[in-house]
N, C-alpha and C positions, 0 to 999 in steps of 0.2 A: 601516422597511423589515422585510419580514417574514423570519421563521426557519422552515424546513422540516427536519423530522428523519426520517430512514429508518431501519428496523429498530431503532425505540426500546425500550429496556427500562428496568427501575427504577434501574439503574447508568450506563447509557451508550446513545449512539445510534451506529449503525455509520456514519453519515454526517449531517452538518448543512450545510444550503445557507442561505447568508446572502449578500444582494446577489447578485452575480454570481461567488461563490466557493464551492466545495465542499470541505468539511474531512472527509476520513476517518479512521476510528479506526484504531489500529494492526490491522492484518490479520496473521493467522498461519494456517499450514497444520495439517494434521493431526499431532498429538504423535506422535512416535517416527518419522516417516519421514524419509527422507534430505533433505538440504539442498536438492536438486535438486526433489524431490517438493515440498516446504513450498513453496519460492519460485514452482514453476509454480501451486501452488492458490492462493497469496496475490495473485499477478497476475491470475489467472481471477476471483478476487473482486473485486480493484479494477476491472477492467473491468465486471465487473456493477453493483457499487455506481455507478460513474461512469455507465454507461447508464440507470441508475434515476434518476440526478439530473439527465441531460440534458447531460452531457459524455462525454469520451474521453480515452484516454491522450496524444493530441496536444495536450490543452490542459493538461496537467500543469506546475503552477509549481515545486512543490519534492516532494521525495521525503527520507525519513528512513529509514534502513535500519539496524536493529538486529542484531546478528549475536551468537550465543552464543560462537562463537571465530571470530577474524579468520582461523582457519586455514582457513576455509570461505568467504573473499572471493572467490577465484577461481571457486568451483562456483557461488555465487550470482550472480556478474557472468555468467556463461556463460548464466543463464536470463535475466537481466534485458536483456543485450546483444540476444538474439534477440527479444524483447518490446518494446523500448522504440523509440517513434516517431525514427529516428534525425535526422530534419529539425526536431524539436521536444523536444528532450532537457530535463527539468527540471533546476533548480538541486537538488543531490543531496549528502546527506552519509551517510556510514555508519560505524558504530562498534562495539565489543565492549561487550555488555551481559549481565547476568545477566536472562534473562526470566521470564515467569510460572511456567513450570516446566523442568526440565531437558530435557524431550521435544521443547520449542519450540528451534528452530534459528535462525529467521529471524522478523522482524516487520517489516512496511514501512508507513509513514504517508504519504500523500501528499495535496496541496491541488491543486485544480484550478479552472481557469476554468470556467463554463458556457457553453455555445454561444452565441453573440450571434444 
């Protein structure tokens, strides 16, 4: 079974496709922006990468969301809830974690199925 990588660099790929599954690297928004702005940018990036891979948000299997502070949970969810396909929500977990820099407020990692 082949493996295809999208937007690869020396450290990581933004997406890896194996079989009928797409694995995205953790996506972040612009450092220093609000939780709403970062979440919006992240979801746009997820849409773009899933599209390049041959999938879309209706095929999400799993999402892991890391927040710099759980105090931002409702703000992030407001953007997520407007974006996620309500007929096909993924299994999801969210937690608080120190992110790569203090300027990142949100990081989202998803796994999706390919279009069949």
